[in-house]
Backbone as CSV, one residue per row, in Angstrom:
resi,resn,N_x,N_y,N_z,CA_x,CA_y,CA_z,C_x,C_y,C_z
1,MET,-58.488,43.928,-21.114,-58.800,42.511,-21.799,-57.582,41.567,-21.406
2,GLU,-57.844,40.327,-21.198,-56.835,39.353,-20.608,-55.718,39.284,-21.225
3,ILE,-55.960,38.957,-22.633,-54.814,38.951,-23.683,-53.695,40.103,-23.160
4,GLU,-54.149,41.260,-23.449,-53.237,42.230,-23.151,-52.420,42.518,-22.023
5,SER,-53.154,42.222,-20.977,-52.355,42.083,-19.586,-51.540,41.162,-19.743
6,TRP,-51.821,39.940,-20.279,-50.728,38.657,-20.124,-49.549,39.083,-21.127
7,ILE,-49.777,39.821,-22.070,-48.855,40.233,-23.312,-47.774,41.127,-22.340
8,LYS,-48.191,41.932,-21.478,-47.373,42.806,-20.898,-46.119,42.398,-20.131
9,SER,-46.567,41.131,-19.386,-45.462,40.375,-18.983,-44.830,39.048,-19.839
10,ASN,-45.127,38.940,-21.010,-44.611,37.997,-21.904,-44.485,38.796,-23.182
11,ALA,-43.620,39.518,-23.331,-43.277,40.389,-24.854,-43.485,39.367,-25.987
12,VAL,-42.552,38.336,-25.984,-42.663,37.262,-27.105,-42.884,35.824,-26.575
13,PHE,-43.394,35.051,-27.451,-43.998,33.776,-27.185,-43.988,33.035,-28.444
14,GLY,-44.160,31.789,-28.373,-44.081,30.799,-29.446,-45.610,30.544,-29.508
15,LEU,-45.766,29.795,-30.825,-47.110,29.591,-31.088,-47.549,28.424,-31.849
16,LYS,-48.406,27.862,-30.893,-48.913,26.421,-31.087,-50.039,26.429,-31.885
17,LEU,-50.417,25.936,-32.838,-51.636,25.698,-33.676,-52.445,24.331,-33.272
18,PRO,-53.757,24.121,-33.496,-54.236,22.996,-33.323,-53.363,21.551,-34.034
19,ASP,-52.854,22.164,-35.031,-52.224,20.994,-35.937,-50.754,20.837,-35.514
20,GLY,-50.263,21.870,-34.631,-49.005,21.586,-34.199,-48.324,22.924,-34.052
21,TRP,-46.918,23.165,-33.794,-45.953,24.310,-33.705,-46.049,25.121,-35.048
22,PHE,-46.152,26.447,-35.014,-45.748,27.045,-36.189,-44.367,27.520,-36.054
23,GLY,-43.544,26.998,-36.706,-41.928,27.246,-36.740,-41.393,26.052,-35.789
24,ARG,-40.056,26.351,-35.390,-39.493,25.448,-34.415,-40.170,25.661,-32.963
25,PRO,-40.628,24.712,-32.309,-40.887,24.851,-31.083,-39.882,25.525,-30.233
26,TYR,-40.407,26.455,-29.361,-39.435,27.400,-28.575,-38.556,27.858,-29.229
27,ASP,-38.283,28.210,-30.541,-37.120,28.913,-31.069,-37.912,30.043,-31.655
28,ASN,-38.979,29.840,-32.552,-39.659,31.002,-33.111,-40.502,31.817,-31.977
29,GLN,-40.041,32.938,-31.962,-40.885,34.040,-31.181,-41.587,34.912,-32.067
30,HIS,-42.869,35.137,-31.413,-43.788,36.055,-32.118,-44.285,37.466,-31.280
31,LYS,-44.616,38.308,-31.474,-45.090,39.761,-30.724,-46.402,39.926,-31.191
32,LEU,-47.315,40.215,-30.092,-48.819,40.504,-30.463,-48.837,42.001,-31.079
33,THR,-49.227,42.349,-31.994,-49.057,43.651,-32.551,-50.556,44.398,-32.544
34,TRP,-51.820,43.869,-32.571,-53.171,44.334,-32.533,-54.051,43.127,-32.055
35,VAL,-55.065,43.565,-31.524,-55.964,42.771,-30.902,-57.468,43.515,-31.160
36,ALA,-58.502,42.659,-31.762,-59.776,42.938,-31.994,-60.879,42.068,-31.260
37,ASP,-61.436,42.441,-30.342,-62.496,41.359,-29.630,-63.979,41.874,-30.133
38,ARG,-64.267,40.907,-31.170,-65.711,41.295,-31.958,-66.719,40.520,-31.269
39,ASP,-68.052,40.720,-31.294,-69.232,39.905,-30.799,-69.131,38.513,-30.988
40,ASN,-68.486,38.028,-32.291,-68.329,36.698,-32.500,-67.229,36.295,-33.145
41,LYS,-66.071,37.120,-33.063,-64.818,36.806,-33.335,-63.917,37.452,-32.230
42,LEU,-62.710,36.684,-32.043,-61.363,37.381,-31.560,-60.158,37.208,-32.875
43,ILE,-59.781,38.531,-32.906,-58.700,38.450,-33.933,-57.582,38.964,-33.306
44,LEU,-56.355,38.331,-33.521,-55.102,38.599,-33.008,-54.010,38.858,-34.418
45,GLU,-53.358,39.914,-34.261,-52.266,39.839,-35.437,-50.842,40.069,-34.584
46,LEU,-50.127,38.960,-35.217,-48.863,38.620,-34.522,-47.642,39.262,-35.820
47,ASP,-46.556,39.938,-35.369,-45.704,40.274,-36.020,-46.055,41.366,-37.098
48,ASN,-47.176,41.896,-37.126,-47.592,42.744,-38.204,-47.797,41.874,-39.634
49,GLN,-48.070,40.760,-39.421,-48.011,39.889,-40.726,-48.853,38.562,-40.478
50,MET,-49.447,38.121,-39.146,-50.023,36.952,-39.101,-51.151,37.099,-38.472
51,TYR,-52.244,36.524,-38.898,-53.774,36.812,-38.258,-54.112,35.476,-37.894
52,LEU,-54.706,35.649,-36.575,-55.403,34.401,-36.122,-56.869,35.053,-35.932
53,THR,-58.029,34.468,-36.730,-59.474,34.963,-36.364,-60.111,33.482,-35.745
54,PHE,-60.481,33.823,-34.291,-60.971,32.872,-33.826,-62.456,32.993,-33.643
55,THR,-63.440,31.895,-34.239,-64.970,32.154,-34.197,-65.306,31.712,-32.395
56,LYS,-66.159,32.516,-32.298,-66.511,32.190,-30.475,-67.712,31.315,-30.596
57,PRO,-68.086,30.829,-29.659,-67.504,30.944,-28.272,-66.066,30.481,-28.070
58,ILE,-65.301,30.960,-27.309,-63.823,30.440,-27.064,-63.447,30.429,-25.745
59,GLN,-62.742,29.731,-25.231,-62.213,29.689,-23.483,-60.689,30.206,-23.584
60,LEU,-60.314,31.170,-22.780,-59.292,31.808,-22.699,-58.482,31.256,-21.270
61,LYS,-57.332,30.849,-21.335,-56.444,30.571,-20.038,-55.710,31.022,-19.876
62,ALA,-54.811,31.807,-19.151,-53.781,32.084,-18.803,-52.834,31.721,-17.589
63,SER,-51.612,31.360,-17.740,-50.741,31.015,-16.763,-49.477,31.944,-16.625
64,ASP,-48.528,31.696,-16.061,-47.339,32.397,-15.943,-46.662,32.292,-17.238
65,SER,-46.857,31.133,-18.035,-45.908,31.005,-18.987,-46.822,30.554,-20.522
66,GLU,-47.847,30.420,-20.338,-48.772,29.918,-21.547,-49.991,30.626,-21.409
67,PHE,-50.429,31.335,-22.673,-51.921,31.557,-22.770,-52.597,30.796,-23.840
68,ILE,-53.754,30.387,-23.442,-54.133,29.146,-24.336,-55.519,29.869,-24.655
69,VAL,-55.874,29.790,-26.022,-56.979,29.621,-26.675,-57.689,28.675,-27.077
70,ASP,-58.748,28.165,-26.456,-59.217,26.563,-26.698,-60.918,26.724,-26.756
71,ASP,-61.132,25.484,-27.000,-62.807,25.117,-27.270,-63.477,26.407,-28.275
72,PHE,-62.769,26.445,-29.247,-63.330,27.608,-30.383,-63.993,26.626,-31.407
73,GLN,-64.847,27.496,-32.124,-65.611,26.765,-33.273,-64.615,26.430,-34.541
74,GLN,-63.807,27.717,-34.755,-63.151,27.641,-35.850,-61.832,28.711,-35.768
75,ILE,-60.764,28.398,-36.385,-59.611,29.467,-36.424,-59.209,29.550,-37.744
76,ILE,-59.159,30.656,-38.317,-58.479,31.097,-39.923,-57.340,31.578,-39.330
77,PHE,-55.964,31.006,-40.055,-54.806,31.453,-39.712,-54.321,32.048,-41.128
78,VAL,-54.076,33.332,-41.277,-53.583,33.840,-42.454,-52.180,34.296,-42.283
79,LEU,-51.436,34.339,-43.208,-49.694,34.624,-43.048,-49.608,35.534,-44.304
80,GLN,-49.040,36.659,-44.169,-48.944,37.495,-45.117,-47.179,37.463,-45.191
81,VAL,-46.873,36.988,-46.224,-45.434,36.715,-46.493,-44.672,38.119,-46.779
82,LEU,-43.722,38.502,-46.285,-43.177,39.894,-46.670,-43.100,39.992,-48.095
83,HIS,-43.113,41.086,-48.735,-42.978,41.481,-50.071,-43.527,40.642,-51.023
84,GLU,-44.674,39.802,-50.515,-45.671,39.079,-51.475,-46.921,39.568,-51.209
85,VAL,-47.874,39.567,-51.993,-49.367,40.085,-51.995,-50.092,39.095,-51.583
86,SER,-49.879,37.640,-51.927,-50.939,36.531,-51.760,-50.533,36.313,-50.075
87,ALA,-51.564,35.422,-49.644,-51.516,35.157,-48.182,-51.732,33.594,-48.292
88,MET,-51.359,33.025,-47.205,-51.335,31.549,-46.943,-52.445,31.354,-45.923
89,GLU,-53.502,30.795,-46.059,-54.814,30.671,-45.177,-55.005,29.107,-44.865
90,ARG,-55.310,29.038,-43.537,-55.539,27.630,-43.252,-56.672,27.874,-42.234
91,GLY,-57.644,26.808,-42.328,-58.796,26.814,-41.519,-58.603,25.824,-40.805
92,LEU,-58.682,25.816,-39.286,-58.255,24.728,-38.191,-59.659,24.757,-37.292
93,LYS,-59.794,23.696,-36.708,-60.803,23.221,-35.877,-60.214,22.560,-34.574
94,THR,-60.752,22.720,-33.286,-60.413,22.085,-32.142,-60.934,20.670,-32.041
């Protein structure tokens, strides 16, 4: 998968959502901990606590320093805060 090969050379990265950076730009670093590529969804787990679920079709673009998921129908962003059962969920569109 294109994502997994990009991650091998970019162990940590920043996260920019359609409505802006998650955390401080270029300061907050995240690690991909799990990937599932389904027929109509792409699910990425970051840091064992953040989940990005993209509704396909999507476009994947990779360069040396950026991996961009673009032109998706919808993204669901779920953050499981440590030691809390509840999750924060945001639905975003491109």
